[in-house]
C-alpha positions as CSV (number, residue, x, y, z in Angstrom):
1,M,117.5,77.9,102.3
2,R,114.4,75.6,102.7
3,G,114.4,77.0,106.4
4,F,113.6,80.4,105.0
5,G,110.5,79.4,104.1
6,L,109.4,77.7,106.5
7,Y,110.6,80.9,108.6
8,A,109.0,83.5,106.4
9,A,105.5,81.2,106.5
10,V,105.2,81.2,110.3
11,I,105.9,85.2,110.3
12,L,103.1,85.3,107.8
13,F,100.8,82.7,109.8
14,V,101.6,83.6,113.5
15,C,102.1,87.2,112.7
16,G,99.0,87.6,110.9
17,L,100.2,89.3,107.6
18,S,97.0,90.0,107.0
19,A,96.7,91.9,110.1
20,T,99.5,94.2,109.1
21,Q,99.5,98.0,107.9
22,A,100.2,98.3,104.2
23,V,103.3,100.3,103.9
24,E,102.1,101.0,100.0
25,R,99.2,100.1,98.0
26,F,100.1,99.2,94.3
27,G,96.5,98.2,93.0
28,Q,95.2,95.3,94.7
29,W,99.1,94.5,95.9
30,S,100.6,95.8,99.0
31,L,104.3,96.1,100.4
32,E,103.7,95.7,104.2
33,Q,106.3,95.1,106.9
34,P,105.2,92.2,109.5
35,E,108.6,92.4,110.9
36,D,111.4,94.7,111.5
37,F,113.0,93.4,109.0
38,I,110.7,90.9,106.8
39,F,109.2,93.0,104.0
40,A,105.9,91.4,101.9
41,L,104.5,92.3,98.4
42,S,101.0,90.6,98.7
43,F,98.4,90.1,97.0
44,K,94.9,88.6,98.9
45,R,91.7,87.6,97.5
46,S,88.5,86.8,99.8
47,I,85.7,84.8,98.6
48,L,82.6,83.6,101.1
49,F,83.0,80.0,101.1
50,D,80.9,77.4,103.1
51,D,79.4,80.8,104.7
52,R,82.5,82.3,105.9
53,T,85.2,84.4,104.2
54,A,88.2,82.5,103.1
55,T,91.5,84.3,101.8
56,S,94.2,83.0,99.5
57,Q,97.3,84.9,99.1
58,L,100.8,85.0,97.0
59,A,103.0,86.8,98.6
60,F,106.9,87.9,98.3
61,V,108.7,87.8,101.1
62,C,112.1,89.1,101.8
63,N,114.4,89.0,105.3
64,Q,115.9,92.1,104.7
65,E,119.3,90.9,106.8
66,S,120.0,88.2,104.9
67,K,118.3,89.3,101.4
68,D,117.1,85.9,101.4
69,V,113.8,85.8,99.6
70,A,111.1,83.4,99.5
71,V,107.4,83.3,97.6
72,L,104.4,82.2,99.2
73,L,100.9,80.5,97.7
74,R,98.7,80.3,100.7
75,P,95.3,78.4,99.3
76,R,91.9,79.0,101.0
77,D,92.1,77.2,104.5
78,G,91.4,73.9,104.2
79,T,91.4,73.5,100.5
80,F,95.2,72.0,100.0
81,A,96.4,68.6,101.2
82,S,99.7,66.9,100.0
83,R,102.1,64.2,101.1
84,H,104.6,65.5,98.5
85,E,107.8,67.3,99.0
86,A,107.1,69.0,95.3
87,I,104.4,70.1,93.6
88,A,103.9,70.8,90.1
89,V,102.2,74.6,89.8
90,A,101.0,75.4,86.5
91,I,100.6,79.4,85.6
92,Q,98.3,80.4,82.8
93,K,97.1,83.4,81.8
94,I,93.8,82.3,79.9
95,E,92.0,80.0,82.7
96,E,91.5,76.0,82.1
97,Q,93.2,76.7,78.4
98,S,96.9,76.0,78.0
99,D,98.9,78.3,76.1
100,Q,102.7,78.4,75.0
101,S,103.3,81.2,77.3
102,D,102.3,79.2,79.9
103,L,104.8,78.7,83.1
104,M,105.5,75.7,84.5
105,Q,107.1,75.5,87.7
106,R,108.4,73.0,90.7
107,W,107.0,74.8,94.3
108,E,107.9,73.3,97.7
109,N,105.1,71.8,100.0
110,G,104.7,73.9,103.2
111,H,101.5,71.5,104.4
112,G,98.7,74.1,103.8
113,Y,100.5,76.3,101.6
114,I,103.3,76.3,99.0
115,F,106.5,78.2,98.3
116,L,109.2,79.2,96.0
117,E,112.9,79.5,97.0
118,S,114.9,79.2,94.3
119,P,116.2,82.8,93.4
120,D,115.9,81.9,89.3
121,E,112.5,80.2,89.7
122,Q,111.0,82.9,91.8
123,E,112.8,85.5,89.2
124,E,110.8,83.5,86.5
125,L,107.9,84.1,88.3
126,A,108.0,87.8,88.5
127,V,109.3,88.5,85.2
128,Y,105.6,86.1,83.9
129,L,103.7,88.1,85.8
130,K,105.2,91.8,84.6
131,D,105.2,90.2,81.4
132,R,101.8,89.5,81.5
133,E,100.6,92.5,83.2
134,A,102.3,94.7,80.2
135,E,100.3,93.1,77.8
136,G,97.2,94.1,79.3
137,V,96.1,90.7,81.0
138,K,94.2,91.2,84.2
139,S,95.0,88.2,86.0
140,V,96.7,85.0,86.1
141,H,95.8,81.1,87.1
142,F,97.6,79.2,89.4
143,Y,96.7,75.9,89.7
144,F,98.2,72.4,91.6
145,P,96.9,69.1,92.6
146,N,96.1,67.7,96.2
147,D,96.7,64.5,96.9
148,L,94.3,61.9,94.9
149,D,92.8,60.9,98.4
150,A,92.5,64.1,100.0
151,R,89.0,65.2,100.9
152,T,89.0,68.1,99.2
153,Q,88.8,69.4,95.2
154,I,91.4,67.8,93.4
155,A,93.1,70.7,91.9
156,N,93.6,74.3,93.8
157,H,93.6,76.9,91.1
158,I,93.3,80.4,92.7
159,I,93.6,83.7,90.7
160,I,95.7,86.5,91.0
161,E,95.0,90.1,89.7
162,L,98.0,91.8,88.1
163,A,97.5,95.5,88.1
164,G,99.8,96.8,90.2
165,F,102.4,94.0,89.9
166,S,105.2,95.5,88.1
167,D,105.2,99.0,90.1
168,G,104.8,96.8,93.3
169,V,107.6,94.4,92.7
170,A,110.2,97.3,91.8
171,A,109.5,99.0,95.3
172,F,109.7,95.3,97.1
173,T,113.3,94.7,95.2
174,K,114.2,98.5,96.4
175,R,113.0,97.9,99.6
176,C,114.4,94.3,100.0
177,E,118.0,95.6,99.1
178,H,117.9,98.3,101.0
179,T,120.0,97.9,104.7
180,Q,118.4,99.5,107.5
């Protein structure tokens, strides 16, 4: 299954998911189709970083032909470095404050991005995001470490807006399950 995460990442980076047109928009989430049988529900956040625009992204990616799904998290360019195969990710509803509703997961290292392929953990993440959105939480915070000897910051922090996620993931799931 690890091959799909790498395949999806190649599609996202080589084909330039940021350049594809949104099929549908759900708040700041967009359902995109970078290739014939590939769909992505994607949230992107761009900021000015070192005098240039840098974008981070969380995407649920589906290969409609094989029904494979992966979740990819791409930090701003050049801000993630790890030699470890598995990366601990904390997802919190309150910035820099732990809560019993926080989600801890093990993601895979894709060298410059991380990905989640386990269907159970993908479902757990989707439910967590939908539940926080239903509670009225505006955004969640993803935290994951860099190697201690990395020249970048020690931890990555990415803020993901939730408005529209539930509707977006419902459309994504329907599209992923539909065979063309």
